[in-house]
C-alpha positions in Angstrom: 0.1 -0.1 0.2 1.2 3.5 -0.9 2.1 6.1 1.7 -0.7 7.0 4.2 -0.2 10.8 3.3 -2.2 10.3 0.1 -5.3 9.9 2.5 -5.1 13.7 3.9 -7.9 15.8 2.9 -7.4 19.1 1.3 -8.6 22.4 3.4 -11.0 23.3 0.5 -12.8 20.1 1.4 -13.3 21.1 5.1 -14.8 24.4 4.2 -17.3 22.8 1.8 -18.3 20.3 4.6 -18.9 23.2 7.2 -20.9 25.1 4.6 -23.1 22.2 3.7 -23.6 21.2 7.3 -25.2 24.2 8.3 -27.8 23.8 5.9 -29.1 20.5 7.5 -28.3 21.6 11.5 -31.0 20.6 13.7 -32.7 17.9 11.7 -33.4 14.3 12.0 -31.0 12.6 9.3 -32.9 10.0 7.5 -31.3 7.7 4.8 -32.1 9.9 2.0 -30.7 12.9 3.7 -27.4 11.3 4.4 -27.7 10.3 0.7 -27.7 13.8 -0.3 -25.1 15.0 2.1 -22.7 12.3 0.6 -23.6 13.5 -2.8 -23.1 17.2 -1.9 -20.0 16.8 0.1 -17.1 16.8 -2.5 -15.2 14.3 -0.4 -11.8 13.0 -1.4 -12.0 10.0 -3.7 -9.5 7.2 -3.1 -7.1 7.1 -6.1 -6.6 3.3 -5.7 -3.1 3.5 -6.0 -2.8 -0.4 -5.2 -5.2 -1.1 -8.2 -7.5 -3.2 -5.9 -10.2 -4.8 -7.7 -13.4 -3.6 -6.1 -16.0 -6.3 -5.3 -19.5 -5.9 -7.0 -21.9 -3.7 -5.0 -24.5 -6.1 -5.1 -22.4 -9.1 -3.6 -20.9 -6.7 -0.7 -24.6 -5.8 0.2 -26.0 -9.0 0.0 -23.3 -11.7 1.4 -23.0 -10.2 5.1 -23.0 -11.4 8.7 -25.1 -9.3 11.2 -26.1 -11.7 13.7 -28.5 -9.4 15.5 -30.7 -9.6 12.5 -30.1 -13.3 11.7 -27.1 -15.7 11.5 -28.6 -16.5 7.9 -26.9 -14.2 5.5 -29.9 -13.6 3.3 -32.4 -13.3 6.1 -30.1 -10.9 7.6 -30.3 -8.7 4.7 -34.2 -9.2 4.5 -34.7 -8.3 8.0 -32.5 -5.2 7.7 -34.8 -3.6 5.0 -37.0 -2.1 7.9 -33.9 -1.1 9.9 -34.8 2.4 11.3 -31.9 4.9 11.9 -33.9 8.0 12.4 -32.5 10.3 15.3 -29.4 8.2 15.7 -27.0 9.1 18.3 -23.7 8.0 19.5 -22.5 8.2 23.3 -19.1 8.8 24.2 -18.1 8.4 27.9 -15.6 7.1 30.2 -12.0 8.3 30.9 -12.6 11.8 28.5 -12.8 15.1 29.6 -16.5 15.2 29.7 -19.4 12.8 28.3 -20.6 13.6 24.6 -23.5 12.7 22.9 -23.1 13.1 19.0 -25.9 13.2 16.4 -25.5 11.9 12.8 -25.2 15.5 12.0 -22.4 15.9 14.4 -20.5 13.0 12.7 -21.2 13.9 9.3 -19.1 17.0 10.0 -15.9 15.3 10.4 -13.6 15.2 7.3 -15.2 12.3 5.0 -13.1 10.6 2.4 -13.0 7.5 0.3 -11.1 4.5 1.6 -10.7 1.3 -0.7 -9.8 -1.5 1.5 -9.6 -5.1 1.6 -12.1 -6.9 3.9 -11.0 -10.4 5.2 -13.8 -12.3 7.2 -12.4 -15.1 9.6 -14.7 -17.4 7.6 -12.0 -17.5 5.0 -13.6 -15.3 2.2 -12.6 -11.5 1.2 -13.7 -8.7 -1.0 -12.8 -5.3 -1.7 -14.8 -2.4 -0.3 -14.8 1.2 -1.1 -15.9 2.8 2.1 -16.8 6.2 2.8 -16.1 7.8 6.3 -13.5 9.5 8.7 -10.5 8.7 10.8 -11.5 7.4 14.2 -8.6 9.4 15.6 -10.5 12.8 14.6 -13.3 11.4 17.0 -10.7 10.9 19.7 -9.5 14.1 19.4 -12.8 15.6 19.7 -13.5 13.4 23.1 -10.0 14.4 24.6 -9.3 11.3 26.5 -7.1 11.4 29.5 -4.0 9.5 30.3 -6.0 6.8 32.0 -7.6 5.6 28.5 -5.8 2.8 27.2 -8.8 1.0 25.3 -11.7 1.9 23.4 -14.8 -0.2 23.8 -17.3 0.0 21.0 -21.3 -1.2 21.6 -23.8 -2.0 18.7 -27.7 -1.0 19.2 -29.4 -3.3 21.5 -33.2 -3.1 20.4 -35.4 -6.1 20.2 -37.9 -4.3 18.4 -35.4 -4.2 15.4 -33.2 -7.1 15.7 -34.6 -10.5 15.3 -31.9 -12.6 17.0 -31.8 -10.3 20.0 -35.6 -10.9 20.3 -35.3 -14.7 20.1 -35.7 -16.9 22.9 -32.3 -18.3 22.6 -30.3 -15.4 21.3 -27.0 -16.7 19.4 -24.6 -14.1 21.3 -24.7 -12.4 24.5 -26.1 -8.9 23.3 -25.4 -6.2 23.0 -22.3 -6.9 20.6 -19.3 -5.4 22.0 -15.7 -4.7 20.4 -12.6 -3.0 21.6 -9.4 -1.6 20.2 -6.0 -0.7 22.1 -5.7 3.2 22.0 -2.9 3.1 19.4 -4.7 0.8 17.0 -7.8 3.2 17.4 -5.7 6.3 16.6 -4.0 4.8 13.4 -4.7 6.7 10.1 -6.3 3.4 8.7 -8.8 2.8 11.4 -12.2 4.3 10.0 -15.7 5.4 11.2 -17.6 4.4 8.1 -21.0 6.1 6.9 -21.2 5.0 3.6 -20.0 2.7 0.8 -19.8 2.7 -2.9 -20.7 6.5 -2.5 -23.9 5.6 -1.0 -25.1 5.5 2.8 -24.5 2.3 4.6 -27.5 0.1 4.2 -29.0 -1.7 7.5 -27.3 -5.0 6.8 -23.7 -3.3 6.2 -24.0 -1.5 9.4 -26.2 1.7 9.1 -25.7 4.3 9.8 -22.3 4.4 11.2 -19.8 1.5 12.0 -15.8 0.8 12.4 -13.8 -0.4 9.8 -10.4 -1.9 10.8 -8.9 -3.3 7.6 -5.8 -5.2 9.1 -8.2 -7.5 11.4 -10.9 -10.1 10.6 -14.2 -8.5 10.0 -16.0 -9.4 13.3 -13.7 -6.6 14.6 -15.5 -3.9 12.6 -18.4 -3.5 14.7 -21.7 -2.2 13.2 -24.5 0.1 14.0 -22.7 1.9 16.7 -24.3 3.7 19.7 -21.7 3.8 22.3 -18.1 4.6 22.7 -16.2 4.2 26.0 -12.8 5.1 26.6 -11.6 2.6 29.6 -8.4 1.7 31.5 -8.8 -2.2 31.5 -9.0 -4.3 28.1 -12.8 -5.2 27.9 -13.8 -8.7 26.8 -15.4 -8.8 23.5 -18.5 -10.7 22.3 -16.6 -13.3 20.3 -13.9 -13.6 22.8 -16.5 -14.5 25.6 -18.4 -16.7 23.2 -15.4 -19.1 22.1 -12.0 -17.7 23.5 -10.2 -20.5 21.8 -11.4 -19.5 18.6 -11.4 -15.8 18.5 -8.9 -13.7 20.3 -9.0 -10.1 21.3 -6.7 -8.7 18.5 -8.0 -10.9 15.5 -5.2 -9.8 13.4 -5.3 -11.3 10.0 -2.6 -13.9 10.1 -2.2 -16.9 7.5 -0.1 -18.6 9.9 -2.6 -18.8 12.7 -5.4 -21.0 11.8 -9.1 -21.1 12.9 -9.3 -24.4 15.0 -11.6 -25.6 12.4 -10.1 -24.4 9.2 -7.0 -23.0 7.8 -6.3 -19.0 7.4 -3.6 -19.5 4.7 -5.8 -19.0 1.9 -9.0 -17.3 1.3 -12.0 -17.2 -1.3 -12.4 -14.1 -3.3 -16.2 -13.5 -3.4 -17.5 -13.1 -6.9 -15.0 -15.6 -8.5 -13.9 -19.2 -8.1 -10.7 -18.1 -7.4 -8.6 -18.5 -4.1 -5.6 -16.5 -3.0 -2.7 -16.7 -0.3 -3.8 -14.5 2.7 -1.5 -11.6 3.5 -0.4 -11.1 6.8 -2.3 -8.2 8.5 -4.5 -8.5 5.2 -1.8 -6.7 3.1 -1.4 -3.8 5.4 2.1 -5.2 7.2 4.1 -2.1 6.4 1.5 0.4 7.9 0.4 -1.7 11.2 3.3 -4.1 11.9 5.2 -1.9 14.2 2.2 -1.6 16.6 2.8 -5.3 17.5 6.5 -5.4 17.4 8.1 -7.8 20.1 4.5 -9.7 20.2 3.9 -13.3 20.0 1.2 -13.0 17.1 0.5 -16.6 17.7 -0.3 -16.4 21.4 -2.0 -12.9 20.9 -4.2 -13.8 18.0 
């Protein structure tokens, strides 16, 4: 991957965003309004210097894992069609200067840009997705964490009226879904808060209206439909870590040399083709992120 500097957004784009956001101040953002904002915001396009072949949009929006809706990929898409994100807010709390509650209007005021990232699922399939979002570090800077904040805990919406599996007699997971990053991982320029993909707002099945994207980790770390971000002293236990700690570790870095107990991670199936390819360490982002784990045993800290 080329230098991270290519992602820096010019000042002219910031000014356009500020002017546009004023037009919608105080409104409840619907999917259509987010769409209009994404179209009006002249965000910086990813030049795709690595020449990644972008996956078909229909495939990326239909082959999904979102257990809150269903463990069945097709049913998850079906149930997500009625997902209501009107008036969405994200709470920030914990070891920060003061608690904050941000609306989607607030979140869309951050510098938006397109990022074309590889996405590698722990199920050994992969795709390439053009996300639209902003670097998580911008949100962290706004929160102004104290020196006590060592980890960030992310939580998905808990709403049994919207999520079928949450409302089932025997839910698949212990909801709400929780994920976490070390502070240095969260501050890395590749870590993204996504509000769109394929130049459109996120759909329900893809984590609307806002989700995390961490491209060097397995997909389950990129938590969807966020409502809470907490800055904490101690490392939280994540949902999959609690569910099956021998299968899903805290770090979940893509690593072809660390197999899942039930299958190899050395190769991956490219969605939309009959091809497989060798899995790259850190999903191809080794140059950018390997220093975060210098001296660590990656097999032990999987």
